[in-house]
Every structure is written in C-alpha cells, then in structure tokens.
C-alpha angles and dihedrals in degrees: 000000000000097000094173091058091047090051093046095052092045091055089048087054089054089054089050092050090052089054094045091052088062091078098060087042090058090046090054089054092048093054092037095244091150097167088057093043090055090051092050092044093053092049091048091054095047096045092047092050093048091043097048094042092044096048094042092089105071117216117254090229126031092191114124130169135195092286093056091042089057095044093046092049096050094045093046092055093048091046092050091050093048090052095039092057093060098079090058090054097041092050092047091238091123108010094185109081095209091055090045090052091051091051092049097046088047086054100046093043089049091235098130099204110141141197092202114107096195139017093212116120095013111133120242094240091054090047088049092054092045092057094035088063086064091056092046094048094041096077095018131253092241090059086052090049092050089051095056107025122072112240136156106275097221091055100040089063088074091061092048092049090049096051104032117090124241141053095277127036122186143163116264089200127030094262127062092213092055092045089055092048092051093048091051092047091053090046093051093045092054088047095053092044091055093047089052093046094047092046092052089048090062107268118136111254092250092055091042092054096042096044090047089055090052093043100047091040087049089229111127106217110145125196101224138042094253092057119192089331088075093062129084122271089249091056090047091052090052090052089050090054093050096043088054093047093051091051089062125092105269088222085075090064093049090053091047093049089051092049096250102132093155093061090042097053094039092075108109096204093061092051093053091042095058093036095055092042094059096038091050091046090050092050094046094046089054091047097050092040092053089045090056097243088133130013096214123075091205093052090045090056093045095051091041091052090046092052093044095049093043091051098041092050088043088234093134100208117146135198094179133018102263090185085080094053124104116286094252092058092046092050092050089051091048093053094046090050092059093049091048126177135319126298113261092032132106090252128101139215131085091311127237092251091060094045089052091050094048093049095046092046090050089049090052092048090054092049090049091059089055096040108025095177097052117105110228126187135186111241130194126172090358093301133103114255109231118248091239089058093051090048094049091050090052089050091047090053091051093047089046092054094047091048091049095049095045094047092047091053093053094044087049088069087077087066097224121153120285100258094047091050096046099039094046090061092043090048094052099038090050092040094237102128106207124065131160133294114012090000094049123130089280096039135075143204098252095111096058121106122253089252092054092046091053089049091048090048088053088051092050093052095042091048095048092047090041095245103277102086093050094046093045089050094054093046109103096216090059093074094053118114 
C-alpha cells in the first residue's frame, strides 16, 4: 500500500474543496448574506491551509495500483462529505451534524434525498452550495483532479476506473488527463446550455443556475417548496431534455463532436435507454389518463415522461406526486429506478449496460443447457464482452443484492410501513432520492433514526461508487503492506 500517495491525493482533495467553496462565498456576498459569507470564508481559509501544508511534502513514489485507486476514491468521497457538511452546521441551516452529513452525502452522490422539511428561510448561498454538491459529484471530483493535477497516466487510470460508473471504463483519447478534460468540458458545456435555455424560458438566473446544477448532476435538489412543479411547462420540458441527455454515456457526445455518428449510434445501451424511456412514458401516460389523474392526454404524457426520465436518470425531480398514481405506474417507475441510466453518465442505478449483459448471459446459459457443445458469447455494440467483465457484473449483482437485503433489515428497525422501508433503501442505493410512502416525491428522510440515516448514507456512497471501493476500503486485508 502506497500510504504516502494516498495521503498526498487526499490533501489535494482538501485544496480542491477549498477552491470550490469560493463560489458559494461569492454568492453570499452578492446577496449580502454576510454571516454565511463569514462561515464560508473561514472554512475556505482552513481547508486551503491544511491542503497546501499537507500536500507540500511530495510522495517518494507516485506508483498506485488498483487497490490504492479504490482506497483513494472511497476516502476522498468520505472526506469531501465530512467537509461539505460543515457549512450547513456553521450557518445554522442544519444544526445537527449527522443530518447535515446526510444532506451533503445525498448532494455529492447526486441522490437528492433530503432531511429538510421546508426550503423557507434557507439563504441563497447555502441553497447554492447544496445544489452545487450535485454538480461536483455528478462527474466526480477525482475526474476533475485528474484533469488539473499532473499524474502518471498509467496509474491515474486506476482512479478513473474506481470513480466512474459502469462495468467497463476506458479512455476516449490516449491520455487519461486529456480524457478527464474532455469529459469536464462536455459536462460544463451541457450545464451552460441548460442555464441559458432555462433563463430564456423565464426562470430567474439564480433558479436557472441551481436547477441546472441539480439536473446535469442528476441530483434532484430544488430551491423552493413547490419544486419543479412550480415552473412552467416549457421549463419542465427543458429539464426533461437535459435529464435525458445526462443519463447518456458521455462517450456518445465525444463521438458526435468528432463527427463520428456511426460510432455514437452503434451503442446498444443508448438505443435501449431511449426505447424503454418512451415506451414506459406512453404506458404510464395512458394509465394515469384512464385513471383520471389528469384530464388531458397531452399533460398526462408530459408528466409521465418527466417522471420516467427523472427516475431512469435517478435525478429525482417531480412535477406531480407519483405516489398517488395507479399501482401499474408506480411499479414501472420502481423497476426503472433499479435499472437506472447508462454507464459513463452522471446517472445512478444498476446501469443499462449491466442489465443487458445479465440478460444476454442468462439467455446464453439457457441455450447452453439445450446445446451443450455450442459456443455462446455475450455481445454488446457488435463486440464480444470479455469473460472478466461478465464475471464482474455477476459479482456486482450479488453484492448489490446482499447490500440491499442487509440495509433493508436494519432500516426495518424503525418500524415504518413496507413501501417506505424498501423504497428508502432502493432510492439511496440507486441514488434516486424519492421513493414511495414517507419518502415519496413530496416526502423526506427527516423521521428516520440516526442508525437508519447512517445505513442510508452508506448506501448512497456505495451506490455512487458502485460498491467495490467502499467494500474494499472496509476489508481489513486491504490495508496490509
């Protein structure tokens, strides 16, 4: 274990956090929230001093392997969350640190589940920081670090693999540093495009910026009690488009920008993603229209598509309380929330690519029982999926099920109803935010015990990092020399 490199990168993370906190500090000055500005400024100074002093001593060896990559990733996200919760406590927005930590982890992991019961009285700088955590966590702070900090290319790939979502992570250009830069430029470009579109649609600039942070990061924090339901249909339609775009593998945009449409549209996952999205929206819109939820077929499709896109991308925004919709609609949304978005996107969930691999591998196993001598391979995008990838997907599925069951049993100690207990775990493990019952689109997590909140925080981190970094970190043998 290269402890010196682990230490060095973690102190660099603290420096990055100090720089990121400058934005809400400036927002506090703009809106004359001087008490909050003082809190942010103090935290900026402390984090920058600690980060600069701690990272001043360079490690003797910069060599890191997969083990260090997983450890650094897990510890970096925990450290970010511990620091990111401090502004909520210092400003008095969330006096209890456990609750503040829950809100922060929910922000960084782009889950969007909240313990806040009302947005009234929360200062704009704090709201800005709250939604900005979605934007930071959407692409990942380590990807940002790789883009700006010199690091040996062969070793930095271990960090990108540990943090990036999906069964297979690769470089879209030869160098990892250049890959990270390209991803962040695309990410920034999509964010700016949504801000402009929302502003043109009539949203105040503050709302346009903060909602764009939540949308592009597929997080789901809103800045008022009405949520997205308080905005116009046009603004909601814009949010639908950008939620859908951010649930797509970002490699697609790289291909499109480089005029390679054939490669972009040859990705199986993207075809299934959009196909399932529109089919599910059509079924749900028909279901809620016939049930009399809405008296307009057009509005039924609009709100159904919004809910489907929000759940599939694990953004968690809501225009209507889908917990009151017919059971068929709720079941479809629950299933879609488990599958999630595409690999290589900012969305969470099991990922469409994994689901495709699992289904195709199961089909091959059934065919093998009938034709034992036949050679069957799993294909995606016209290429054979390596056996190690199929094996890792199966292992991920097993670990996912064990985590889900164990977490549900602990949360069940709170003695809430069945749908609240089960969907709260599903919503946090898949980084969705809202579930059903008490944690529905109009509910929150404030009533859960501290034990349950700790378990759900673990689930949010494990879900965002796709389980392995967290479990490798808590394995005692990992820390041996």
